C-alpha positions, 0 to 999 in steps of 0.5 A, spaced: 572 457 561 567 464 563 560 463 560 559 470 556 555 475 560 548 475 557 545 482 556 538 484 560 531 483 558 529 488 552 524 492 555 518 495 551 512 500 552 506 499 547 501 504 545 495 501 542 492 495 545 487 493 539 487 487 535 494 488 533 497 490 540 494 485 543 497 481 538 503 483 539 503 481 547 500 474 544 506 473 540 511 475 545 508 471 551 507 465 546 514 465 543 518 468 549 523 462 550 524 462 542 524 470 541 530 469 547 534 465 543 533 469 537 535 475 540 540 473 545 536 476 551 529 476 554 524 481 550 519 484 555 513 488 555 513 493 562 508 499 560 502 499 555 497 505 554 490 505 550 484 509 551 480 505 555 483 501 560 476 498 562 475 494 556 476 487 556 482 485 551 483 477 554 489 480 557 492 481 564 493 489 564 495 488 571 502 485 569 504 493 567 505 499 568 499 503 565 500 510 561 493 513 560 497 518 555 501 514 549 506 520 549 508 518 557 511 512 554 517 517 551 520 518 557 518 513 562 524 510 565 526 503 564 524 502 557 529 500 551 524 501 545 516 504 543 511 500 540 507 505 537 500 501 534 495 507 535 494 509 528 493 515 524 497 520 520 498 525 526 495 526 533 497 521 538 501 517 534 506 522 531 507 525 538 509 519 541 514 517 535 517 524 535 517 525 543 520 517 543 525 519 538 527 526 541 529 522 547 533 517 544 528 511 544 527 507 538 520 506 535 517 500 532 511 502 528 505 499 523 503 506 521 503 507 514 500 513 514 504 516 519 511 513 515 508 515 508 507 523 510 512 523 516 517 518 514 523 523 512 522 527 518 522 522 523 528 518 520 531 525 521 530 526 528 532 518 529 539 520 527 540 526 530 538 523 537 541 516 536 535 512 535 532 507 530 525 508 527 523 501 524 517 500 520 516 493 516 509 491 518 507 498 515 507 495 508 504 488 506 504 486 514 508 480 515 511 479 508 517 482 508 518 486 502 521 492 506 527 487 509 527 484 501 529 491 498 533 494 504 537 488 505 536 482 500 536 487 494 542 492 496 546 490 491 541 492 485 539 498 482 531 498 482 527 502 477 520 499 477 515 497 483 509 493 481 504 491 487 498 489 489 498 492 496 490 492 498 488 486 500 480 488 501 481 491 493 483 485 491 479 480 494 473 485 491 475 484 484 477 476 485 470 476 488 466 479 482 470 474 477 467 469 481 460 471 482 459 476 476 456 480 481 457 488 481 461 492 486 456 494 491 453 487 492 461 484 493 463 490 497 457 488 502 459 481 502 466 483 503 463 487 509 459 481 512 465 476 512 470 481 515 474 483 509 472 490 508 471 495 514 464 498 515 467 505 511 471 502 506 473 508 503 481 508 504 481 501 501 476 501 495 478 509 494 486 507 493 488 511 499 491 505 503 495 503 497 498 509 496 501 510 503 504 503 502 507 505 495 510 512 497 514 508 503 516 502 498 518 507 493 522 511 498 526 505 500 527 502 493 529 509 490 533 512 495 528 518 495 524 522 500 517 519 501 512 523 497 505 521 498 502 527 495 505 525 489 502 518 488 496 519 483 490 515 485 484 512 482 480 507 486 475 501 484 468 503 486 466 504 478 468 497 476 462 493 474 461 486 472 460 487 465 468 490 465 470 484 469 467 479 464 469 484 458 476 483 461 476 476 461 473 475 454 480 479 452 484 475 455 486 480 461 484 480 470 483 487 473 487 488 479 488 495 483 495 495 481 500 500 485 506 502 480 512 506 481 518 507 477 524 512 476 526 515 470 533 516 469 536 520 464 543 522 463 545 530 465 537 531 468 535 530 475 530 523 476 523 524 475 519 519 480 512 517 477 507 513 482 500 511 480 494 506 484 489 504 479 485 499 476 489 496 470 488 490 466 493 484 466 495 480 461 494 472 464 502 471 464 503 477 468 506 475 475 500 479 478 494 477 474 493 471 478 494 474 485 487 472 488 483 474 495 486 478 501 493 477 498 498 482 497 504 482 492 509 486 490 514 485 483 521 489 484 526 489 478 533 489 480 538 490 474 542 484 477 537 480 481 532 480 476 524 480 477 523 478 485 515 477 486 514 476 494 507 475 496 503 473 503 498 476 508 497 483 507 493 485 513 490 481 519 493 482 527 497 475 527 501 477 520 502 484 522 504 482 529 509 478 526 512 484 523 512 488 528 516 483 532 521 481 527 523 489 528 523 488 535 528 482 535 532 486 530 533 492 536 534 487 541 540 484 537 542 492 536 541 492 529 540 499 528 539 501 521 536 508 517 529 508 516 530 508 508 536 504 507 540 510 507 542 515 511 536 521 511 541 526 508 542 522 502 535 522 501 533 527 495 526 529 494 524 526 487 522 530 482 515 528 479 514 525 472 509 527 467 504 521 467 501 524 461 507 522 457 506 515 458 504 511 453 499 505 454 494 501 451 487 503 454 480 499 455 475 504 455 468 503 457 462 508 455 454 507 457 451 511 451 444 512 449 442 507 444 441 512 438 444 513 430 451 516 430 453 515 437 459 510 435 461 515 430 461 521 435 466 517 439 470 516 433 471 522 432 473 524 439 478 519 439 481 521 432 481 529 434 485 526 440 490 522 436 488 516 439 487 510 435 482 504 436 484 497 436 477 494 437 470 496 439 465 492 442 457 494 443 453 490 448 446 489 445 443 490 452 442 496 457 447 496 463 446 503 466 443 503 473 437 506 470 437 501 464 437 507 460 444 506 456 448 501 452 455 499 454 461 500 449 467 497 450 474 500 446 481 498 446 485 502 443 492 502 441 498 505 445 497 512 446 500 518 451 495 518 457 494 525 455 491 524 449 486 518 452 484 524 457 483 529 451 478 524 448 474 523 454 474 531 456 471 532 449 466 527 451 464 529 458 458 534 456 456 530 450 448 528 450 449 521 447 454 519 454 449 516 459 455 517 465 462 518 466 466 513 462 471 509 465 479 508 463 483 503 465 490 502 462 492 495 459 499 493 463 504 489 459 507 482 462 
């Protein structure tokens, strides 16, 4: 009996040789035989591109064709796919992806910013030219949440997603719980340990999680990514006193990314996307997610709640997801970028977040003088926000020790009413610094 003809090697060009790019090369080298068995053909790197050829990366660059400009990989003869790990929303990464797809060459990327901003246009280009763009590593690194939504939950209607999508912020909040230290001290420790970048803004201000949420929402709901529609708040203003007060009330504070789709008979669906710190009850599936871990909770109408958690960053974890996409291409498993052809991806109308009701934790730092509590209560009354409990600490907590802290827990109220109450207090001489408002999520 004649043995079936084995296909030739699957040849790659890799743009970007930082920790992720070199991690991909090491994985391909170390598991070459295993990957060949699983893909049904050899996977080989044949060309690379990076900014500095002379930099020591611990790998032998002489094995491959060198391209000084990443965009050269798009037209280099003999490549079956391009791996983009340059990073950045626009610039060389986007130029390479567009050029490769227009040439009918598949692209594998871990670039969440590019996919969140340009994913729909790239998906259209890929389909028009018989190519594919795969980005499993763009969300939660090696934790296969996109594959779960695209394939494992394909028979379900998903109406809501909640997740902890940024490991740096989650590490900081978890560490604040353990140490009792404030944000600035904990951030400094996270930077020393390598969990936070020298410039942590994208992580602690919520932008990284917002990129990932836009991708998740598009895939889960069959919509075009709408990164601009994500409402974002970060964790810089959270203090040790807030962590402690939340614990006393039976909650954990986490930076939660949430997207849900309002479906109404005879009306367009409306999408709400938010990244913000929330108080989670002890029985919420995300409440115990600790350290630099990512987790996503997806609610399927038939499958029920599905929780997936794992490492959300790191060169090895990200390389694992990139190689999974490479193997899929080597097997010939082409699929639409967002689970359905781009023609079926409709732009979402944005939901009115002000109408959403929740209980809130509000923290005020106020002057220690008579009448302050009455002023707070009056602002809440005028905005139609009912107070469930009010806790006044006896010691000063402001940065200049000029005020005392008051924690308020409200009954359920529309978000716009809470905003109105805080707006009424904005210019009050009794308020020593801007208040903090965090919703309390249901389990």
